[in-house]
N, C-alpha and C positions, 0 to 999 in steps of 0.2 A: 504494500500500500504506500502511496506517496503522501508526503507531509504537506504539500502545497494545497491551498484551498481550491476546490473544483468549482467550475462555473455551472450555471443551471443546465446548460446543454450537456456537459460532462456528467452531471448527476443523472439526467434523464437517460443518457446512453448506458450508464452503469446500472440503472434500474432495469432497463430493457434487457441487458445482458443477463442479469440475475434471474429475471422472470423467464427468459428463454431457457436457461439451464434447468429451472424448476419444472417447466412444462415438459421438457424432454425426459427428465428422470421420472416424473409422475406418470407420463404416458407409458414408459417402459415398465415401471412397477405395476401399473394397472393391467398391462398385457400379461404379466406374469401371474397376477392375482386371478385373472380370468381363466387361466389354465387350471387353477386349483379351486374353481368356484364351487364345485360340489362339496369339497371338504370345508370350505368357508361357510356355506349355507348350513351344513350339518352342525358346525361348531356354534354358530350364533343362535340357532334354534334350540339346541340343547341347553344353552345357558339361560334362555328365557322360558324353558319348559314348554315350548310350543310344539305340539304334535303334528299340526297340519296347517299349511298356509294355502290360500286360494288366490286366484287372480280373476278379475271380472271384466277385463278389457283384453282384446286380442294382442295388443302391443305391450301390455303392462309388464309381463314377465321379462321380455327382452330389455326394456328400458331399465327395469329394476336391477337386472343382472349387470347391466352396464354401470348403473349408479353404485352398486355394491363393489364392483371391481375397481371403480374410481376411488371409493372410500378406502378400500384396502390398500390401493396404490399410494394414496396420500399418507396413510398411516405408516406404510413401509418406507416411504421416502421422507418421512418427517425429519430424521437427522440431517439429511441433505438440505431440506427446505429451511430449517432453522439455521444451518450453517450459512446459506446464501443470504438470509435476512440479516444475520449478524455481520457478515462480510460487508453488506451494503451500509449498515449502520456504522461500521468501523471506518468507512471512508470519511465520515463527518467528525470522527473523534481525533483527538490529538495523539501523538505517538505514545505518550505515557499512559493514556487511557485505554489503548487498544489491548493491553494485557488482560483486561477484564473480560474480553470476549472468550478467552480460553475457559473461563469459569462459567459465564452466562450461557454459552452454547450448550454444553452437555447437561447442565442443571435444568435449563428450560425444557429439554427433551425428556428428562427424567420426570419432571413435574407434570408435563403433558400426559405421559404414559401412566403416571400414578392416577391422574384424574380420570383418564379413559378406562383404566382397569377397575377403578372404584365404581364407575358408572356401569360397566359391563358385568362385573361379578357381584357387586353389592346392591346397586339400586335397581337394575333391570329386573332381576327375578322378583324382588319385592313389589315393584310397580306393576308388573304383569299379573302377579298373584292378586294384588289389590283390585286392579281393574276387572279381572275376570271373576271376582267374587260377586259382581252384580248380575251374574248369570242366575236367573231364577225361573221357577215355574209358577205362573199365575193361573187363576181359574180359567180364563179365556185366552191366555197368551203364553207362549213358551219362548223365552229369550235364549237363544243359542249363539255363542260367539263363533263367528267365521272371519278370522283375521286375514286380511289380504296381504300379499307379499309386499306391495308398495307401502301400505300403512305400517307394517312392522319394520321395514328397513328405514323408513323416514323417522319413525319413533326412535329406533336405535341410533341413527346418525345424529339426531339432535342431541341426544343425551351424551354421546361420546364426545362430540365437539364442544358442547357446553361445559361439561366437567373438565375436559382437557384444558380448555382455554382459561377457565376460572381458577384452576389450580396453579396458574402462573402468578397469582396475586403476591405471594411473598417475594418472588423475584422482582416484580415491578416495584414493590415498596423498597426493596434493597437498592435498586438502581436510583430511585428518586431520592433516597436517603444519602446515597453516595455523593450525589451532586448537590446536596443541600436544599433540595426542593421541598421536602417534607421533614418535619421534626416529630419526635414522640408526642410532644404537647399537642400538635395539630391533629395527630391521629387519635389521641385520647378524647379531645374535644369533639371530634367528628364521629365518635363511636355510635351515638344514638341515631345520627343520620345514616350511618353505615348500615345499621340493623334494618332500618326501613328500606334503604336502597337495595340491600342484598335480597330481601324477600321479593321486591319488585323485579329485580333482574332474574331471580330464580323463576318467577312466574312467567317471564317473557321467554327465557331460553329453554325451559324444559317443557315437555308435553303437559297438557292441561289436566294434571292430576296432583292431588295433595302430597302423595308420597314422594314423587320425584322432586317437587318444589322444596319440601322440607329437607330431603336428603341432600340437596345441593346447597341450601341455605346454611345448614348447620356446619358442614366442613368449611364453607367460606368464612363464616364468623370465627371459627377456630384459626383458620389461616390468617385472618386479619389480626388476631391477637398475637400470633407468631410473628407477623410483620411488625407489630409494635415493638416486640422484643429485639428483633433484628435492627430496627431503626435506632433503638436505644444504644445497642452495641456499636453501630456504625458512627453515631453521633459522638459517643464518648471517645472512640478512637480518633475521630477527626479533631476533637477538642484537645486531646493529649498531644497530637502532632502539632497543632497550632501553638500550644503552650511551649513545647520543646523548641519550636522555631523561634519564638519570642525570646526564650532564655538564651539561645545561641546568639541572637542579635544584640543582646544587652551588653556583653563584654566588648563587642566591636564598637558599639556606640560610645561606651565609656572611654575606650582608647582614643577615639576620635576627639 
């Protein structure tokens, strides 16, 4: 990476290059996922305890398989995607700040995978069980669930992406703390607003059921508290470094 400041045109060219790399790798990974689509379908349906999926449109199965292959391709290519994102961000950073990319890249991927795994293994089975519990026999009506392939994949995709992205919260707080944009006091004062905001975000990002919303909101609130602890540690370290710098400058000032 160069240290000179890039022009707007150079930034756009850099962005285009990174996006092109991402598209090529995601396309290749999606093609590989399509080859194993049977195993992928079996895996995701077993996790949700789904015995049978149907499709009600002649083209539905084809487009859903393409969508699922793309989702699996994105998940498989996520390390490369995050690497390209951080490389692009690194262009705007100073030379001393680029060392943080070595940390932020792998950690962001681990957090995303943690959120996706939590959604897939923890939330999905509970959400499906809760939603299917409304299957009942009435006097004049029998309600039998017939889940379509498209509905199930869309439900699964929203949950995985929502949980994966929102689990990046501690890393975002760490980055903002590192550059002095947020402080522990700011985060503590904003706690009550955060609680309301988290439940609103959870309601928007997750499927419209109470279980999914609560299961996303609670980890987010815990991650926010973890973020406050991280912010405290980063702020203390920055203050100690500032004090050490001032103490080194004092003898020089006295000699002058």
